[in-house]
C-alpha positions as semicolon CSV with decimal commas, in nm:
position;residue;x (nm);y (nm);z (nm)
1;M;-1,470;2,736;-1,834
2;L;-1,227;2,697;-1,541
3;H;-1,456;2,431;-1,395
4;D;-1,544;2,253;-1,720
5;W;-1,335;1,936;-1,693
6;A;-1,411;1,833;-2,051
7;I;-1,214;2,134;-2,174
8;W;-0,901;2,076;-1,969
9;A;-0,884;1,697;-1,945
10;R;-0,685;1,471;-2,173
11;D;-0,893;1,217;-2,363
12;N;-0,774;0,934;-2,138
13;Q;-0,894;1,124;-1,830
14;L;-1,256;1,137;-1,947
15;P;-1,511;0,857;-1,900
16;P;-1,511;0,619;-2,197
17;P;-1,822;0,596;-2,415
18;G;-2,052;0,296;-2,406
19;E;-2,243;0,097;-2,145
20;W;-1,948;-0,013;-1,937
21;T;-1,964;-0,136;-1,577
22;K;-1,599;-0,090;-1,478
23;W;-1,354;0,178;-1,592
24;L;-0,995;0,089;-1,508
25;M;-0,744;0,376;-1,530
26;L;-0,393;0,226;-1,534
27;M;-0,171;0,532;-1,504
28;G;0,174;0,625;-1,381
29;R;0,254;0,826;-1,072
30;G;0,132;1,184;-1,106
31;A;-0,052;1,114;-1,431
32;G;-0,372;1,283;-1,313
33;K;-0,581;0,981;-1,221
34;T;-0,691;1,124;-0,885
35;R;-0,829;1,434;-1,059
36;S;-1,009;1,210;-1,309
37;G;-1,170;1,010;-1,032
38;S;-1,277;1,321;-0,838
39;E;-1,428;1,480;-1,148
40;W;-1,616;1,159;-1,233
41;V;-1,762;1,133;-0,883
42;T;-1,869;1,499;-0,897
43;E;-2,030;1,447;-1,237
44;K;-2,232;1,150;-1,112
45;A;-2,337;1,340;-0,801
46;R;-2,461;1,629;-1,017
47;D;-2,632;1,422;-1,288
48;Y;-2,805;1,177;-1,053
49;P;-2,955;1,380;-0,764
50;G;-2,981;1,182;-0,443
51;C;-2,745;0,907;-0,558
52;R;-2,519;0,711;-0,324
53;I;-2,149;0,684;-0,408
54;A;-1,878;0,475;-0,242
55;V;-1,525;0,617;-0,235
56;V;-1,274;0,350;-0,136
57;A;-0,901;0,420;-0,092
58;R;-0,605;0,218;0,032
59;T;-0,649;0,351;0,386
60;A;-0,893;0,576;0,569
61;A;-0,624;0,846;0,574
62;D;-0,585;0,823;0,196
63;A;-0,960;0,855;0,146
64;R;-0,961;1,168;0,360
65;D;-0,629;1,330;0,262
66;V;-0,625;1,244;-0,110
67;I;-0,978;1,193;-0,239
68;A;-1,172;1,424;-0,009
69;E;-0,931;1,702;0,090
70;G;-0,639;1,660;-0,153
71;E;-0,527;1,913;-0,411
72;S;-0,703;1,709;-0,680
73;G;-0,974;1,587;-0,445
74;I;-1,349;1,631;-0,450
75;L;-1,358;1,943;-0,233
76;A;-1,080;2,119;-0,425
77;I;-1,233;2,071;-0,770
78;A;-1,589;2,171;-0,674
79;S;-1,748;2,433;-0,899
80;P;-1,941;2,737;-0,772
81;G;-2,304;2,652;-0,709
82;F;-2,233;2,285;-0,648
83;V;-1,999;2,285;-0,348
84;P;-2,039;1,981;-0,123
85;E;-2,031;1,973;0,256
86;Y;-1,771;1,745;0,413
87;L;-1,875;1,564;0,731
88;P;-1,553;1,392;0,846
89;S;-1,710;1,239;1,159
90;K;-1,957;1,053;0,935
91;R;-1,705;0,991;0,654
92;R;-1,944;1,163;0,413
93;I;-1,946;1,425;0,141
94;V;-2,293;1,567;0,075
95;W;-2,391;1,778;-0,226
96;P;-2,671;2,040;-0,240
97;N;-2,898;1,808;-0,443
98;G;-2,885;1,528;-0,185
99;S;-2,620;1,312;-0,352
100;M;-2,382;1,161;-0,101
101;A;-2,040;0,995;-0,111
102;T;-1,921;0,777;0,178
103;L;-1,550;0,718;0,240
104;Y;-1,423;0,365;0,302
105;S;-1,087;0,200;0,367
106;G;-0,950;-0,094;0,168
107;E;-0,800;-0,212;0,497
108;K;-1,150;-0,281;0,632
109;P;-1,349;-0,499;0,390
110;D;-1,627;-0,549;0,644
111;Q;-1,716;-0,178;0,619
112;L;-1,851;-0,259;0,273
113;R;-2,079;-0,540;0,387
114;G;-2,435;-0,413;0,372
115;P;-2,415;-0,058;0,226
116;Q;-2,563;-0,014;-0,123
117;H;-2,446;0,231;-0,387
118;H;-2,524;0,358;-0,735
119;F;-2,161;0,435;-0,819
120;A;-1,815;0,378;-0,672
121;L;-1,462;0,510;-0,702
122;C;-1,166;0,286;-0,612
123;D;-0,838;0,469;-0,558
124;E;-0,505;0,282;-0,602
125;L;-0,671;-0,060;-0,607
126;A;-0,341;-0,242;-0,670
127;S;-0,210;-0,127;-0,332
128;W;-0,506;-0,234;-0,117
129;K;-0,399;-0,462;0,167
130;Y;-0,711;-0,677;0,128
131;P;-0,823;-0,704;-0,237
132;E;-1,137;-0,885;-0,118
133;A;-1,262;-0,538;-0,021
134;F;-1,327;-0,491;-0,394
135;D;-1,553;-0,797;-0,394
136;M;-1,748;-0,662;-0,096
137;L;-1,788;-0,330;-0,280
138;M;-1,918;-0,497;-0,594
139;F;-2,180;-0,693;-0,396
140;G;-2,323;-0,359;-0,278
141;L;-2,310;-0,185;-0,617
142;R;-2,676;-0,259;-0,691
143;L;-2,875;0,065;-0,691
144;G;-3,016;0,238;-0,998
145;E;-3,044;0,120;-1,355
146;H;-2,675;0,096;-1,438
147;P;-2,426;0,094;-1,146
148;Q;-2,067;0,179;-1,241
149;V;-1,727;0,178;-1,075
150;A;-1,422;0,384;-1,173
151;I;-1,086;0,241;-1,068
152;T;-0,766;0,446;-1,059
153;T;-0,434;0,275;-0,993
154;T;-0,069;0,247;-1,074
155;P;-0,049;-0,104;-1,221
156;R;0,099;-0,409;-1,056
157;P;0,099;-0,764;-1,193
158;I;-0,137;-0,900;-0,928
159;P;-0,445;-1,120;-0,978
160;I;-0,711;-0,854;-0,925
161;I;-0,561;-0,625;-1,191
162;K;-0,509;-0,910;-1,439
163;E;-0,869;-1,022;-1,387
164;L;-1,004;-0,673;-1,452
165;I;-0,804;-0,641;-1,774
166;K;-0,964;-0,964;-1,901
167;D;-1,313;-0,867;-1,782
168;P;-1,536;-0,794;-2,087
169;T;-1,739;-0,543;-1,882
170;C;-1,425;-0,342;-1,797
171;V;-1,286;-0,064;-2,015
172;V;-0,910;-0,020;-1,965
173;V;-0,746;0,319;-2,022
174;K;-0,373;0,384;-1,983
175;G;-0,167;0,695;-1,920
176;T;0,193;0,781;-1,834
177;T;0,351;1,024;-1,591
178;Y;0,501;1,215;-1,884
179;E;0,156;1,309;-2,018
180;N;0,095;1,525;-1,712
181;R;0,439;1,682;-1,699
182;A;0,304;2,037;-1,739
183;N;0,123;2,006;-1,405
184;L;0,409;1,855;-1,204
185;A;0,695;2,028;-1,026
186;P;1,026;2,025;-1,220
187;S;1,202;1,891;-0,909
188;F;0,970;1,589;-0,912
189;F;1,086;1,498;-1,259
190;S;1,452;1,563;-1,192
191;H;1,444;1,337;-0,886
192;I;1,211;1,064;-1,010
193;L;1,361;1,038;-1,357
194;R;1,715;1,019;-1,220
195;K;1,613;0,737;-0,988
196;Y;1,369;0,530;-1,194
197;E;1,392;0,613;-1,565
198;G;1,517;0,313;-1,761
199;T;1,448;0,065;-1,480
200;R;1,182;-0,205;-1,462
201;L;1,019;-0,032;-1,168
202;G;1,019;0,291;-1,366
203;R;0,835;0,121;-1,651
204;Q;0,569;0,022;-1,400
205;E;0,548;0,341;-1,195
206;L;0,603;0,596;-1,476
207;M;0,490;0,421;-1,794
208;A;0,207;0,221;-1,631
209;E;0,326;-0,108;-1,779
210;I;0,228;-0,437;-1,619
211;L;0,548;-0,638;-1,597
212;D;0,601;-1,005;-1,531
213;D;0,845;-1,123;-1,266
214;N;1,201;-0,999;-1,290
215;P;1,434;-1,285;-1,392
216;G;1,690;-1,344;-1,121
217;A;1,481;-1,203;-0,836
218;L;1,465;-1,412;-0,520
219;W;1,086;-1,381;-0,496
220;S;0,805;-1,405;-0,750
221;R;0,449;-1,271;-0,750
222;D;0,312;-1,624;-0,782
223;L;0,506;-1,735;-0,475
224;L;0,376;-1,445;-0,267
225;E;0,020;-1,507;-0,383
226;A;0,043;-1,878;-0,307
227;T;0,151;-1,815;0,051
228;R;-0,066;-1,511;0,127
229;V;-0,322;-1,536;0,408
230;T;-0,604;-1,323;0,544
231;G;-0,585;-1,186;0,896
232;T;-0,834;-1,357;1,128
233;P;-0,875;-1,348;1,508
234;D;-0,756;-1,710;1,524
235;L;-0,441;-1,626;1,329
236;F;-0,350;-1,332;1,550
237;R;-0,421;-1,535;1,865
238;S;-0,165;-1,790;1,741
239;L;0,123;-1,540;1,738
240;V;0,385;-1,608;2,004
241;R;0,654;-1,353;1,914
242;V;0,655;-1,020;1,730
243;V;0,955;-0,816;1,611
244;V;0,999;-0,488;1,427
245;G;1,275;-0,492;1,165
246;V;1,437;-0,153;1,096
247;D;1,663;-0,057;0,806
248;P;1,764;0,298;0,907
249;E;1,833;0,596;0,684
250;A;2,057;0,854;0,845
251;S;1,959;1,149;0,625
252;S;1,619;1,302;0,556
253;G;1,464;1,501;0,276
254;D;1,295;1,449;-0,059
255;E;1,590;1,267;-0,213
256;S;1,685;1,050;0,085
257;A;1,596;0,683;0,105
258;E;1,317;0,560;0,327
259;T;1,369;0,388;0,660
260;G;1,228;0,038;0,628
261;I;1,006;-0,059;0,921
262;I;0,851;-0,406;0,886
263;V;0,657;-0,592;1,155
264;A;0,684;-0,972;1,147
265;A;0,543;-1,235;1,380
266;L;0,607;-1,601;1,457
267;G;0,310;-1,832;1,493
268;V;0,275;-2,127;1,728
269;N;0,309;-2,344;1,415
270;G;0,662;-2,212;1,353
271;H;0,556;-2,009;1,048
272;G;0,643;-1,643;0,996
273;Y;0,384;-1,376;0,920
274;I;0,437;-1,026;0,782
275;I;0,168;-0,821;0,954
276;D;0,254;-0,454;0,896
277;D;0,469;-0,213;0,694
278;R;0,537;0,118;0,867
279;T;0,817;0,238;0,636
280;I;0,867;0,612;0,643
281;R;1,079;0,883;0,487
282;G;1,189;1,128;0,751
283;S;1,444;1,237;1,008
284;P;1,586;0,997;1,269
285;L;1,339;1,143;1,519
286;E;1,048;1,076;1,284
287;W;1,141;0,719;1,193
288;G;1,234;0,649;1,554
289;R;0,886;0,747;1,662
290;A;0,735;0,539;1,381
291;A;0,932;0,228;1,485
292;I;0,831;0,275;1,850
293;A;0,467;0,325;1,750
294;A;0,479;-0,003;1,555
295;Y;0,644;-0,174;1,854
296;H;0,369;-0,069;2,094
297;L;0,080;-0,110;1,847
298;H;0,168;-0,474;1,786
299;Q;0,296;-0,538;2,141
300;A;0,629;-0,649;1,994
301;N;0,911;-0,827;2,178
302;L;1,202;-0,661;1,997
303;I;1,311;-0,394;1,756
304;V;1,579;-0,543;1,530
305;P;1,803;-0,300;1,337
306;E;2,106;-0,389;1,125
307;K;2,406;-0,292;1,334
308;N;2,655;-0,220;1,056
309;Q;2,398;-0,006;0,875
310;G;2,319;0,222;1,165
311;G;2,226;-0,021;1,441
312;D;2,411;0,181;1,706
313;M;2,239;0,496;1,581
314;V;1,900;0,323;1,594
315;T;1,964;0,216;1,952
316;Y;2,057;0,570;2,051
317;V;1,761;0,729;1,870
318;I;1,503;0,486;2,004
319;E;1,631;0,480;2,362
320;S;1,635;0,860;2,367
321;I;1,263;0,854;2,280
322;D;1,150;0,552;2,481
323;N;1,396;0,360;2,698
324;T;1,142;0,085;2,772
325;V;1,177;-0,058;2,420
326;A;1,379;-0,379;2,378
327;I;1,640;-0,352;2,100
328;R;1,866;-0,620;1,956
329;P;2,092;-0,505;1,669
330;V;2,192;-0,773;1,419
331;H;2,535;-0,776;1,254
332;A;2,552;-0,857;0,880
333;S;2,860;-1,073;0,836
334;H;2,772;-1,185;0,481
335;S;2,667;-1,024;0,154
336;K;2,315;-0,897;0,105
337;Q;2,245;-1,187;-0,129
338;A;2,373;-1,443;0,123
339;R;2,155;-1,307;0,401
340;A;1,844;-1,277;0,182
341;E;1,862;-1,622;0,022
342;P;1,774;-1,817;0,341
343;I;1,473;-1,591;0,389
344;S;1,366;-1,654;0,030
345;A;1,399;-2,028;0,097
346;L;1,158;-1,997;0,389
347;Y;0,901;-1,852;0,151
348;E;0,957;-2,134;-0,098
349;Q;0,902;-2,384;0,182
350;G;0,565;-2,222;0,251
351;R;0,676;-2,112;0,597
352;V;0,631;-1,734;0,556
353;H;0,304;-1,561;0,477
354;H;0,196;-1,205;0,409
355;V;-0,119;-1,117;0,603
356;G;-0,290;-0,920;0,330
357;M;-0,092;-0,738;0,061
358;F;0,199;-0,497;0,103
359;A;0,234;-0,344;-0,241
360;E;0,554;-0,141;-0,205
361;L;0,734;-0,414;-0,011
362;E;0,634;-0,679;-0,263
363;D;0,747;-0,461;-0,552
364;Q;1,093;-0,445;-0,393
365;M;1,102;-0,819;-0,329
366;C;1,010;-0,910;-0,686
367;E;1,230;-0,647;-0,851
368;W;1,557;-0,687;-0,658
369;V;1,816;-0,896;-0,845
370;P;2,119;-0,944;-0,618
371;S;2,336;-1,091;-0,894
372;A;2,300;-0,765;-1,090
373;G;2,470;-0,569;-0,815
374;M;2,153;-0,385;-0,722
375;A;2,144;-0,232;-0,374
376;S;1,893;-0,410;-0,156
377;P;1,607;-0,171;-0,079
378;D;1,488;-0,049;0,260
379;R;1,166;-0,245;0,312
380;L;1,328;-0,567;0,194
381;D;1,625;-0,525;0,428
382;A;1,392;-0,461;0,722
383;L;1,193;-0,773;0,633
384;V;1,507;-0,986;0,614
385;W;1,621;-0,880;0,959
386;A;1,281;-0,925;1,117
387;L;1,242;-1,278;0,980
388;Y;1,604;-1,362;1,060
389;A;1,547;-1,270;1,425
390;L;1,227;-1,475;1,437
391;M;1,321;-1,787;1,245
392;L;1,698;-1,818;1,190
393;D;1,858;-1,662;1,498
394;T;1,935;-1,964;1,718
395;D;2,006;-1,749;2,024
396;A;1,662;-1,594;2,002
397;A;1,500;-1,933;1,933
398;E;1,634;-2,072;2,261
399;N;1,424;-1,818;2,447
400;L;1,105;-1,897;2,256
401;V;0,852;-2,113;2,441
402;Y;0,552;-2,258;2,258
403;T;0,223;-2,310;2,437
404;E;-0,099;-2,480;2,334
405;E;-0,292;-2,159;2,398
406;P;-0,044;-1,872;2,346
407;E;-0,111;-1,532;2,492
408;L;-0,273;-1,286;2,249
409;I;0,008;-1,058;2,137
410;S;-0,152;-0,862;1,855
411;P;-0,410;-0,596;1,950
412;Y;-0,632;-0,738;1,677
C-alpha cells in the first residue's frame, strides 16, 4: 500500500482517462507535480516492458537532481521488486524489464534530434530556455501504438503554454500549492505566503493561474517574444563586448533576497543580447564565485555592480577571490524607474534581444510596476546595469571598437 500511488495521490495527480496525447499539469510551486511525473514514468516503464522514455528538464542538472535523484524523483519512489538502475554517465535509468528512460536538457534541443520514444516527461516546460526543444521531442515521439507526453510546469503566459491549452489533444489539469500543504514544511508556507500571497506573482506561482501582462509594467510578454532570438554560432561570433551585471545581496539564508547575476553582450550591429542568468541565493563568497564563473565562462570584459547598493562590497568580495577580474561599479543617481525606463525603451526599439528564454528574469520584468512603489527585483536590477554599461554608458562606448570580423568572445 505504501507504494500504491493511486491510494495516496490526489485526483489531479493521476493520469486523466481517455485517449489523450498530451497531459499538461499546471500546478503551483510544491503542489506535487514532480511526484506525479515520476509515478507516471514508472507506471509506463512497468506496463510496457522494453519501452523507451524521454525525460526532459530545464537543465541537465535538473534532470539529474530533481527527476532522477530528487526526493520525489524516479529512484526515490521506486517500489520493491521494480527498482531501476541509474547510469549517470549514459544519462539513463534502466528497469528490470528492459524499459529505459533517457535524461535530456531543455537547453540542448539538438540532443532530441534523432532519438525515438514511446513516452516522454517534460519537467517545468514554461522555464525551458529553448522551447523549440519541445518540438524536437515531439518529432521523436513515434514509437508504439499510442505515444504520450506528460508535462509538469508552473504556468507562465508564454506561447508554448497557451498553445497547449488550446490543443484538442491535450488534457489540462490544475493544482495549487495549498493542496499539498500537508507534505510541505511549515517554514516554507510562512516564508512564501508572507512574500507572495495576495500578489500577482503569487497567483501564478501558488495558485497556478495564467495571468496577462501587468498594467503599468515597463515590459510585456509580447514585446519580449517579438524580440527574442535563438543562439547561433554566427550570433555569438558577432559579439564584441560582454559584461556581467551584479545586484548584490549582503545577507544569506532562506529568507534573504537573491543576488542578481545577468550576462549581457553587445553585438557588432549595436544591439544588446541577454545571454545568461546566473542569479543565486547565497553568501557573498558564493555569489562572488558565481559572478566570477560567469565572467570567465563568457570571457566577459567587465563585472558591473551598482555602487550604492553594495558596489564597494562587490569589488572587495570579487577581488579577494580573483584579482584578475575587471570591475566597474555604476552609481545610481536617479530613481529605479528613471534608470529602468531607458532600458525598456531599447527593447521597444527592437535593440535588445533575449537569446532563448529566461523565465524568472522575464517574470520580474513583466510584473514590476515602478509607479506602484514596488522594489525593483534582483535579476531586473542586474539586467539594467549590464545593459546600461553596454549601451548607454558613453565613457564605456568611447572604448568600444567595431570590426568587420570581431573576435569570438563567447565560448559557444
